[in-house]
C-alpha positions in Angstrom: 20.0 -8.8 40.1 22.4 -11.1 42.6 24.5 -14.1 41.5 23.0 -17.8 42.5 26.7 -19.2 43.6 24.8 -22.9 43.8 24.2 -22.2 39.9 27.7 -21.1 39.5 29.3 -24.0 41.4 27.4 -25.7 39.1 28.2 -24.4 35.9 31.8 -23.9 36.9 32.2 -27.9 37.6 30.2 -29.1 34.4 32.7 -26.5 32.4 35.7 -27.9 34.5 34.6 -31.6 33.4 34.2 -30.9 29.9 37.8 -29.3 29.5 39.1 -32.0 31.5 37.8 -34.5 28.7 39.0 -32.5 26.3 42.6 -32.4 27.2 42.5 -35.9 27.5 41.0 -36.4 23.8 43.9 -34.8 22.6 46.7 -36.6 24.8 46.6 -34.4 27.7 46.2 -34.4 31.4 45.1 -31.7 33.1 48.2 -29.6 33.7 48.7 -29.4 30.2 51.3 -32.0 29.6 51.4 -34.2 26.6 51.3 -38.0 27.4 54.6 -39.5 26.6 53.0 -42.4 24.2 51.4 -39.9 22.2 52.3 -40.8 18.5 52.3 -38.1 16.1 53.6 -40.5 13.0 57.2 -39.4 13.6 57.7 -40.9 9.6 60.4 -39.0 8.0 58.4 -37.9 4.8 55.7 -36.4 6.6 57.8 -34.6 9.0 56.4 -31.2 8.2 53.1 -32.7 8.7 53.6 -34.0 12.0 55.1 -30.6 13.0 52.3 -28.7 12.1 49.7 -31.2 13.8 51.5 -31.6 16.9 52.0 -27.5 16.9 48.2 -27.2 16.2 47.6 -29.5 19.3 49.6 -27.9 21.6 48.1 -24.7 20.9 44.8 -26.0 21.3 46.2 -27.6 24.8 47.2 -24.1 25.7 43.9 -22.4 25.2 41.5 -25.5 26.9 44.9 -25.1 29.7 44.0 -21.5 30.0 40.2 -21.8 30.4 40.8 -24.6 32.7 43.0 -22.4 34.9 40.4 -19.4 34.7 37.7 -21.9 36.1 39.7 -23.3 38.6 40.2 -19.6 39.9 36.9 -19.3 39.7 35.9 -22.1 42.3 38.5 -20.6 44.3 37.0 -17.7 44.7 34.0 -19.4 45.3 35.3 -21.3 48.3 37.0 -18.1 49.5 33.9 -16.1 49.5 34.9 -13.8 46.8 33.7 -15.0 44.0 31.9 -12.1 41.9 34.9 -9.3 42.8 36.9 -8.4 40.3 40.8 -10.0 40.8 42.5 -6.5 39.7 40.4 -3.8 41.2 38.0 -5.5 43.9 34.8 -4.1 42.7 31.9 -6.1 42.4 31.5 -7.6 39.0 28.0 -7.5 37.4 25.5 -10.4 37.8 24.8 -10.0 34.2 28.6 -10.8 33.1 28.9 -13.7 35.7 25.9 -15.4 34.5 27.1 -14.8 30.9 30.7 -15.9 31.5 30.9 -17.5 35.3 34.7 -18.0 35.2 35.0 -14.0 34.8 37.9 -13.0 37.5 38.0 -9.2 36.4 35.4 -6.6 35.9 34.6 -5.4 32.4 36.5 -2.2 33.0 39.8 -4.0 34.0 39.4 -6.6 31.9 39.6 -4.1 29.1 42.6 -2.7 30.4 44.3 -6.1 30.5 43.2 -6.7 26.9 44.8 -3.5 25.2 
């Protein structure tokens, strides 16, 4: 089974667009920076709720930014001809994994070692 690079590019660019939109909806740019005009309701009585809400938004933004970074790295690998090659060991990442998760940068073995 081979990787369809055109399909991978389309899926990755669609995913990138979706992630950027989600970041924008949370008041963030694609670099993960919150807009300065974002208002969490700075009222003294609700300070704990504001802090909690801001912390939750920042956590979601961080997760989305990480996903966006992975997509961008995969697009870069498409551009330089190394898409489907493990970023760590250099072995080919299986087509089934790339189909299931087009932004994969690591083969299953290396990803497992990194997560341990």
